[in-house]
C-alpha positions in Angstrom: -50.4 5.8 -35.7 -53.7 4.4 -36.9 -53.1 0.9 -38.4 -54.6 1.9 -41.8 -52.5 5.1 -42.1 -49.4 3.1 -41.1 -50.1 0.4 -43.7 -50.7 3.1 -46.4 -47.4 4.9 -45.4 -45.5 1.6 -45.5 -46.4 1.0 -49.2 -43.9 3.6 -50.4 -41.0 1.6 -48.8 -42.3 -1.9 -49.6 -42.8 -4.0 -52.7 -46.6 -4.5 -52.6 -49.0 -2.3 -54.5 -52.2 -1.3 -52.7 -55.1 1.1 -52.7 -56.5 3.3 -49.9 -60.3 3.3 -49.7 -62.0 6.1 -47.7 -65.7 6.5 -47.1 -66.3 10.2 -48.0 -70.0 10.4 -47.6 -73.1 8.6 -46.2 -76.8 9.2 -46.8 -79.2 7.5 -44.5 -78.5 4.2 -42.7 -75.1 2.6 -43.4 -72.7 0.2 -41.7 -69.9 2.8 -41.3 -69.6 6.6 -41.0 -67.7 8.9 -43.3 -64.0 8.6 -42.6 -63.9 4.8 -42.4 -60.8 3.5 -44.2 -59.1 0.4 -45.4 -56.0 -0.6 -47.4 -56.5 -3.2 -50.0 -53.3 -5.0 -51.3 -52.9 -6.4 -54.8 -53.0 -9.9 -53.4 -56.4 -9.2 -51.7 -55.1 -8.7 -48.1 -56.8 -6.0 -46.1 -56.0 -3.6 -43.3 -59.1 -2.0 -41.8 -62.7 -2.2 -43.0 -65.4 0.0 -44.5 -68.2 -2.1 -43.1 -67.9 -5.6 -44.6 -70.6 -7.3 -46.7 -71.5 -6.5 -50.3 -70.4 -2.9 -50.1 -66.9 -3.8 -49.0 -66.7 -6.6 -51.6 -67.6 -4.0 -54.3 -64.9 -1.6 -53.1 -62.3 -4.4 -53.0 -63.0 -5.0 -56.7 -62.7 -1.2 -57.4 -59.4 -1.2 -55.4 -58.1 -4.0 -57.5 -59.0 -2.1 -60.7 -57.3 1.1 -59.4 -54.1 -0.8 -58.5 -54.1 -2.2 -62.1 -54.7 1.0 -64.0 -53.2 3.5 -61.6 -56.2 5.8 -61.6 -58.2 6.9 -58.6 -61.9 6.8 -58.6 -65.0 7.8 -56.6 -67.7 5.2 -56.1 -71.2 5.9 -55.0 -73.5 2.9 -54.2 -77.0 2.7 -53.0 -76.9 -0.2 -50.5 -80.4 -1.5 -51.1 -81.2 -0.8 -54.8 -77.7 -1.9 -56.1 -76.5 -4.3 -53.5 -79.6 -5.7 -51.9 -78.5 -4.7 -48.4 -81.2 -3.9 -45.9 -79.5 -0.7 -44.6 -81.5 1.5 -47.0 -78.8 4.2 -47.3 -76.1 5.2 -49.8 -72.3 5.4 -49.4 -69.6 7.3 -51.3 -66.0 6.1 -51.3 -62.8 7.4 -52.8 -60.3 4.8 -54.0 -56.7 5.9 -54.4 -54.0 3.6 -55.7 -50.8 3.5 -53.7 -47.6 2.6 -55.5 -44.2 1.7 -54.0 -41.5 4.2 -54.8 -39.5 3.2 -57.9 -35.9 2.3 -57.1 -33.4 4.4 -59.1 -29.8 3.3 -59.0 -27.3 5.9 -60.3 -23.7 4.7 -61.1 -21.4 7.7 -60.8 -21.5 10.5 -58.3 -20.1 13.1 -60.6 -21.7 16.4 -61.5 -24.5 14.8 -63.5 -25.1 11.8 -61.2 -25.5 14.1 -58.2 -27.7 16.5 -60.1 -30.0 13.6 -61.1 -30.1 12.4 -57.5 -31.0 15.8 -56.2 -33.9 16.1 -58.6 -35.1 12.5 -58.6 -35.4 12.1 -54.8 -38.2 14.7 -54.4 -40.0 13.2 -57.4 -40.6 10.0 -55.4 -37.7 7.8 -56.5 -35.7 5.7 -54.0 -32.3 6.8 -55.1 -29.1 4.9 -54.6 -25.9 6.6 -55.7 -22.9 4.3 -56.3 -19.3 5.4 -56.6 -15.9 4.3 -55.2 -14.8 8.0 -54.8 -15.7 8.9 -51.2 -15.0 12.7 -51.8 -17.8 12.8 -54.4 -20.2 10.8 -52.3 -19.6 12.9 -49.1 -19.9 16.2 -50.8 -22.8 18.2 -49.4 -26.1 18.9 -51.2 -27.7 15.5 -51.6 -31.3 15.2 -50.3 -32.2 13.2 -47.2 -33.0 9.6 -48.1 -30.4 9.2 -50.9 -28.5 6.0 -50.2 -24.8 6.3 -50.9 -22.8 3.1 -51.7 -19.0 3.6 -51.6 -17.9 0.6 -53.7 -16.6 -0.1 -57.1 -19.8 -0.1 -59.2 -18.7 -3.3 -60.9 -18.8 -5.0 -57.5 -21.9 -3.2 -56.2 -24.0 -3.9 -59.3 -25.1 -7.4 -58.1 -26.5 -6.0 -54.8 -28.6 -3.2 -56.3 -32.3 -3.2 -56.9 -33.7 -5.5 -59.5 -37.1 -6.3 -61.0 -39.7 -4.6 -63.2 -39.9 -1.5 -61.1 -36.1 -0.8 -61.0 -34.5 1.9 -63.0 -30.7 2.1 -63.5 -28.7 5.1 -64.8 -25.1 4.8 -65.9 -23.2 8.1 -65.7 -19.7 7.2 -64.5 -16.4 9.0 -65.3 -15.0 6.1 -67.3 -16.2 4.8 -70.7 -14.8 1.3 -70.1 -16.6 1.1 -66.7 -19.8 2.3 -68.5 -19.5 -0.6 -70.9 -18.9 -3.2 -68.2 -22.0 -2.0 -66.4 -24.1 -2.1 -69.5 -22.9 -5.6 -70.2 -23.8 -6.6 -66.6 -27.3 -5.0 -66.7 -28.6 -5.3 -70.2 -29.8 -8.8 -69.8 -31.7 -8.0 -66.6 -35.5 -7.7 -66.4 -35.4 -4.0 -65.4 -38.0 -1.3 -66.0 -35.5 1.1 -67.5 -31.7 1.2 -68.2 -30.2 4.5 -69.3 -26.7 5.7 -70.1 -25.4 9.2 -70.7 -23.2 9.7 -73.7 -22.6 11.3 -77.1 -24.0 9.7 -80.3 -20.4 8.6 -81.1 -20.0 6.9 -77.8 -23.4 5.2 -78.0 -22.7 3.9 -81.6 -19.4 2.5 -80.5 -21.1 0.7 -77.6 -23.7 -0.7 -79.9 -21.0 -2.1 -82.2 -19.0 -3.6 -79.3 -22.0 -5.1 -77.7 -23.3 -6.6 -80.9 -19.8 -8.1 -81.5 -20.0 -9.6 -78.0 -23.3 -11.3 -78.9 -25.9 -8.9 -77.5 -29.0 -9.1 -79.6 -30.5 -6.0 -81.3 -33.7 -6.5 -79.2 -31.6 -6.3 -76.0 -29.8 -3.2 -77.2 -33.2 -1.5 -77.7 -33.7 -1.7 -73.9 -30.7 0.6 -73.4 -31.9 4.2 -73.4 -28.9 6.0 -74.8 -28.3 8.9 -75.2 -30.6 9.3 -72.2 -33.1 12.1 -71.6 -35.6 14.2 -73.4 -34.4 16.2 -76.3 -34.1 19.6 -74.5 -30.7 20.7 -75.9 -29.4 20.3 -72.4 -25.8 21.3 -71.6 -25.3 21.9 -67.9 -25.4 19.0 -65.3 -28.7 20.5 -64.0 -30.2 20.7 -67.5 -29.1 17.1 -68.2 -30.6 16.0 -64.9 -33.9 17.7 -65.9 -33.9 15.9 -69.2 -33.2 12.5 -67.6 -35.8 12.9 -64.9 -38.3 14.1 -67.5 -37.8 10.8 -69.4 -38.3 8.9 -66.1 -41.5 10.8 -65.4 -42.7 10.2 -69.0 -42.1 6.5 -68.4 -44.0 6.6 -65.1 -47.0 8.3 -66.7 -47.0 6.2 -69.8 -46.1 9.0 -72.2 -44.1 7.0 -74.7 -45.5 8.2 -78.0 -45.3 12.0 -78.5 -42.4 12.6 -76.2 -39.1 13.4 -78.0 -36.5 11.1 -76.5 -32.9 11.4 -77.4 -32.6 7.6 -77.5 -35.5 7.3 -80.0 -34.0 9.9 -82.3 -30.6 8.1 -82.1 -32.2 4.8 -82.9 -34.0 6.2 -85.9 -30.9 7.8 -87.2 -28.9 4.6 -86.8 -31.6 2.6 -88.5 -31.6 5.0 -91.5 -27.9 4.8 -91.8 -27.8 1.0 -91.7 -30.9 0.2 -93.7 -31.7 3.4 -95.7 -34.7 5.7 -95.4 -38.1 4.1 -94.8 -40.1 3.3 -98.0 -42.4 6.1 -99.3 -46.1 5.5 -98.7 -48.8 6.4 -101.1 -51.4 9.0 -100.0 
């Protein structure tokens, strides 16, 4: 495989963000032809070249911006008028950010956990399914690439993905186990921590965790009840609502999206502190 394509493909399984830069058009004299490519990593490392010099320097800056904001862009540069190069031509390049797949650890391989795994894997998440019941893990129907860990989740939690890209979902068959997992994970610097449960279950967890010394700020990081407010009932519908919340997180849609956890937080705050004060028009 071409080294640039190999480097671009490897980003999905790694932990370095990058951008793929492709020359898509050339007018007149230029250092490279259309189709020249390079991968630019967030730390500035390169694989390949689009010609070097001022043009490549400009595209490295555009790649760094694309990595930061997540948006692709097309860049057209006249090499002489804009960059002072003697070539005399113009070049067009397309800059595409490449993002490593987000780890999603699911604790519990029951009906909902498996349904989430089936839907999340083709959405580009690196799914790990943790359960100590081999019959649930070995049941057919999981997509290729889902990693199954047959251990007690309490013992496996320390070996699962961490960091600001990692998402963790708690959907076990045991409320006491759920609480232990929340206590183990809520202090971690994760991108997202979600738990399935009724409002009654979630409220009880909040009371127990506050009594155990967990701060209100930390509790706000627990997305529970998890998912978009779709009125979901079946495992497949619940999985859809959970994955929709994860996609909303990925795409930065945090304001107008109706999340169950946000509604539960608002109801809890109103019950504890009363309705918000009226504002004058």
